[in-house]
Residue frames relative to the residue before (quaternion, step in Angstrom):
aa qw qx qy qz dx dy dz
X 1.0000 0.0000 0.0000 0.0000 0.00 0.00 0.00
X 0.2648 0.7780 -0.5439 0.1697 3.49 -0.80 1.02
X 0.4087 -0.6736 0.5319 0.3102 3.59 -1.14 0.22
X 0.5273 -0.6132 0.4856 0.3318 3.53 -1.33 0.26
X 0.5300 -0.5997 0.5032 0.3260 3.50 -1.22 0.47
X 0.1156 -0.7541 0.6408 0.0854 3.52 -1.08 0.79
X 0.2762 -0.8378 0.4574 0.1122 3.48 0.07 1.40
X 0.6402 0.5578 -0.3188 0.4211 3.49 1.01 -0.92
X 0.7172 0.4037 -0.2308 0.5190 3.58 1.19 -0.58
X 0.4708 -0.6936 0.4319 0.3326 3.56 1.21 -0.24
X 0.4955 0.6490 -0.4258 0.3899 3.48 1.28 0.59
X 0.3224 -0.7550 0.5471 0.1635 3.55 -0.80 1.02
X 0.6031 -0.5400 0.4243 0.4057 3.61 -1.15 0.35
X 0.2098 -0.7585 0.6074 0.1081 3.55 -1.10 0.75
X 0.2429 -0.7644 0.5802 0.1414 3.53 -1.07 0.75
X 0.1984 -0.7888 0.5737 0.0965 3.55 -1.07 0.70
X 0.0770 -0.7752 0.6223 0.0769 3.63 -1.23 0.32
X 0.5694 -0.5849 0.4750 0.3286 3.49 -1.26 0.61
X 0.0520 0.7612 -0.6454 0.0350 3.52 -1.21 0.67
X 0.6513 0.1974 -0.6000 -0.4205 1.76 -2.15 -0.98
X 0.5277 0.6766 -0.3622 0.3641 3.50 1.41 -0.04
X 0.7737 -0.1170 0.0730 0.6184 3.58 1.31 -0.01
X 0.5243 -0.6304 0.4540 0.3488 3.62 -1.18 0.26
X 0.0044 0.8078 -0.5893 0.0113 3.55 -0.34 1.17
X 0.1049 -0.8343 0.5409 0.0199 3.56 -0.37 1.17
X 0.3726 -0.7247 0.4951 0.3014 3.55 1.11 -0.48
X 0.5184 0.6556 -0.4010 0.3750 3.60 1.19 0.30
X 0.6440 -0.5275 0.3478 0.4314 3.56 1.24 0.37
X 0.6132 0.5350 -0.3871 0.4335 3.67 1.15 0.06
X 0.4451 -0.6647 0.5199 0.2997 3.50 -1.07 0.63
X 0.2106 -0.7639 0.5979 0.1208 3.59 -1.28 0.43
X 0.5575 -0.5360 0.4952 0.3958 3.56 -1.27 0.42
X 0.2525 -0.7375 0.6146 0.1211 3.56 -1.11 0.85
X 0.1354 -0.8028 0.5794 0.0379 3.57 -0.45 1.24
X 0.6200 -0.5305 0.4014 0.4161 3.62 -1.11 0.30
X 0.6040 -0.5617 0.3931 0.4064 3.56 -1.12 0.39
X 0.6743 -0.5537 0.3326 0.3577 3.57 -1.24 0.44
X 0.6197 0.5246 -0.3655 0.4552 3.57 1.07 -0.61
X 0.6445 0.5167 -0.2984 0.4781 3.55 0.97 -0.84
X 0.6678 0.4817 -0.3148 0.4721 3.63 0.83 -0.84
X 0.6546 0.5117 -0.3091 0.4626 3.66 0.96 -0.88
X 0.6550 0.5455 -0.3176 0.4153 3.56 1.10 -0.70
X 0.5864 0.6031 -0.3661 0.3980 3.54 1.24 -0.28
X 0.2090 -0.8044 0.5227 0.1898 3.52 1.19 -0.63
X 0.4901 0.6496 -0.4200 0.4017 3.55 1.22 0.50
X 0.2309 -0.8245 0.5009 0.1262 3.53 0.00 1.31
X 0.6325 0.5292 -0.3482 0.4457 3.58 0.96 -0.66
X 0.6314 0.5223 -0.3239 0.4729 3.58 1.01 -0.81
X 0.6648 0.5077 -0.2925 0.4634 3.60 0.91 -0.96
X 0.6320 0.5255 -0.3154 0.4743 3.57 1.04 -0.71
X 0.6504 0.4932 -0.3118 0.4863 3.58 0.98 -0.81
X 0.6241 0.5294 -0.3341 0.4675 3.62 1.07 -0.67
X 0.6488 0.5226 -0.2949 0.4680 3.52 1.06 -0.75
X 0.6493 0.5098 -0.3051 0.4747 3.50 1.05 -0.78
X 0.6327 0.5402 -0.3135 0.4579 3.54 1.12 -0.79
X 0.6417 0.5040 -0.3043 0.4915 3.56 1.04 -0.94
X 0.6640 0.4946 -0.3336 0.4508 3.64 0.89 -0.72
X 0.6275 0.5285 -0.3328 0.4649 3.62 1.07 -0.72
X 0.6531 0.4917 -0.3210 0.4783 3.56 1.00 -0.90
X 0.6129 0.5303 -0.3645 0.4586 3.66 0.97 -0.72
X 0.6956 0.4936 -0.3047 0.4239 3.58 0.74 -1.01
X 0.6602 0.5345 -0.2944 0.4379 3.54 1.10 -0.92
X 0.7572 0.3643 -0.1883 0.5084 3.56 1.16 -0.70
X 0.5247 -0.6963 0.3699 0.3211 3.55 1.35 0.36
X 0.4148 0.6927 -0.4699 0.3568 3.52 1.16 0.68
X 0.3485 -0.7642 0.5158 0.1690 3.59 -0.92 1.04
X 0.7991 0.0909 0.0136 0.5941 3.52 1.07 -0.88
X 0.2163 -0.7467 0.6191 0.1116 3.50 -0.99 0.98
X 0.3213 -0.7468 0.5540 0.1795 3.55 -0.74 1.14
X 0.0818 -0.8471 0.5250 0.0035 3.56 -0.79 0.93
X 0.0243 -0.8326 0.5525 0.0299 3.51 0.53 1.08
X 0.7379 0.3848 -0.2994 0.4667 3.51 -1.00 0.88
X 0.5581 0.5919 -0.4177 0.4047 3.58 1.15 -0.38
X 0.8636 0.0411 -0.0970 0.4931 3.56 -0.90 1.13
X 0.6697 0.4716 -0.3258 0.4722 3.64 1.14 0.39
X 0.3672 0.7391 -0.4888 0.2827 3.60 1.21 0.12
X 0.0931 -0.8128 0.5744 0.0257 3.59 -0.89 0.86
X 0.2926 -0.6795 0.6396 0.2090 3.54 -1.32 0.53
X 0.2674 -0.7917 0.5335 0.1313 3.51 -0.72 1.07
X 0.3198 0.7643 -0.4961 0.2596 3.61 1.27 0.33
X 0.0988 -0.7998 0.5918 0.0186 3.55 -0.87 0.98
X 0.3225 -0.7491 0.5257 0.2419 3.65 -0.75 0.72
């Protein structure tokens, strides 16, 4: 997954990878598998979540990924009805 370069605007191509539980590029490289987001959020451990974010960023940099797609971040819902 990538965008095209737009030379006239000085924009380089950007590459994307699936997430948010690890950097999945489909390029035959393994990725770190982090716990799912509901579980991570349930820890209420801000320092731990920060370290997870730093590790994801490091994996992105090492694999040449510009943006990690994070479906599910901040949109988890509880369908409980009273």
